[in-house]
N, C-alpha and C positions, 0 to 999 in steps of 0.2 A: 148408294147401298154400303158402300164400305164406312163412310161417314156415320150412317145409322148404326151399323154394327159396332163401330169404335164407341158410339155413345152409350149403347146397351151395355157393352162390357164395362166401361168407367162409371155407369150410375150406381152400382153396389158401393163403389169407393166413396163417391160423395154422400150417399145416404149413411154410410158407417161411421162418419165423423160424429164426435161425441163432445160435449161441453162438460164431461164428468159428472153429469147429474147435478150441476151447481146451480140451483134455483133460488133466488133471492127475493122473490115476489112476496110482499104481503102487504094487503090494503092498510093494516094500522101502522105500519112502520115506513118511513122515508126512505129512499136510496141515497146515502151520502156518499161523496166521493172524496176519499181522504187516503193518506198513506202515515203509519206510524211506524217509526223505527226504536226498536228497545235494545238495549245492551244488557245481556244477562249478567254482567260482572259488576253492575249497579246494585247497591243494596235493595232498593225498591222492586227489582225483578228478579233477584237471586233464587226466589223459591220456584221459579219456572224451570229450574236446572234439574229439578227432581220430578219424576213420575207423580202423577195423580195431584199435583199441586196448581191451585189457580190464583190469578190476581185479577184485580180490577182495575182497569186503565182508564183514567178520565182524559176527554179531549174535547176541546171546543168543536171540531169538526163531526162528533157524534155526540149529541146532547145528553143521552142518558149514560154514555160510556160503554166500555166494552169488557166482557170477561175473556182471559186469555187462559187457556188450561193445557197442560202438559198430560198427553194420553200415554206417555211412554214409548210411543213409537212416533210421535209427532205433536204437532200442537193443533189446537182448534181455537178459533176466537169468534165469540157470539156477542151480539148487541145485548146490553143490560137492559133493554126496555121489554116489557113483557108482550110476548108476540100476539097474544089473543085479545088484547085490551087496547082501547083507544089511548093516546097519550092523557095521562093524568097524574095528579100528585102521588099516587100510590102504584104508579107503573115502573118504576125503577127496580129490578129485582136485587136481591140480597144472596150472597154466597153462603151454603150450607155445605160443607164437604165438597164432594164431588158432584153437588147439584147447585142449581140456583132456583129461589123461591119467589113468585110472584106474589107482593103483598095483597093486590086487588082480589085475587080468587084462591090464593095459596096452593097453586098448582107447582109442582116441582118439576123442573127439566135437567136432563142429564147433561153435563158437559162432555162426556164420551160421543153422545149421538145426536143432542140437541132436541131429543123427542119429549114431550111431556104429556101425552094422551089427548092433547086438544087438536084442533083444527090444524093449526099452524105451529111448526117448530121452532125454534129460536132462529133468529136470523143470523146466518153464518157469513163470515169475512174469510178472505184468503190470508194464508200464513205462509211466509217462506223463512226458513231457518239456513243461515249460512255462519257456522261455527258458534260464537256466542251473540250473534245478532239475529234478531227477528224482525221480520217487515210485515206487519198487519196492514192489508189494504182492502179496497173495494173499488 
């Protein structure tokens, strides 16, 4: 009886655990396992020191590359492949201010939220900031 009561009391704790809503599943995009370390003191990444600036980061580990964006309160990193298109010659997005645009269907996606009004949002990657160093990984 005591074990059953203890289990019932602990059950809400196990059910309350969260993954922070981080869902990276998209049937059009593969799940890549990678880590990219960026030093913001380098000229190629210095734009990220300022809010609302983005860079395109090319990596062999992520074939279409990554957009990294300074939100002003942190950083977002998104796959540069169009999330609602199968991989093709037009599926690498281009930077347009605080948005990215898919050349296949001209859909714009926000670098603040990753949303674009289609079924799938941008594929997001994790970012850790430590001083002038950023680590982007999946």
